[in-house]
C-alpha positions, 0 to 999 in steps of 0.5 A: 500500499503506498503512502497517502499524501495529506491534503494541505488545504484541509490541514491549514483548515482543521484539526483532529482533537485527541477523542477523534472529532474535527474541530474548525474555525468560523468562515469570514474572519479576515475581511470585511470587518468593519460591518460586522458586528463585535458579536459577530466577529467573536463567534467567527473567531471561535474554534468549533466541532464539526457537526456533520458526521459526513463532513468529519468523516471526509475531512479525516480521510484527507488527513490520514496521518492525524 
């Protein structure tokens, strides 16, 4: 079986927790911040767990050695 390559774009956006869940940060936190409310900006910055099981499975397949 050949080695699998890690998808670099996924590596930058997601982390796998110790229990195997997928952690991600909200989108839209790097530009056009003046029109967003402070509450919305705080919420975007925080990390959260990926909710969809199918999405998590896909991310884990693209990060084979995490």
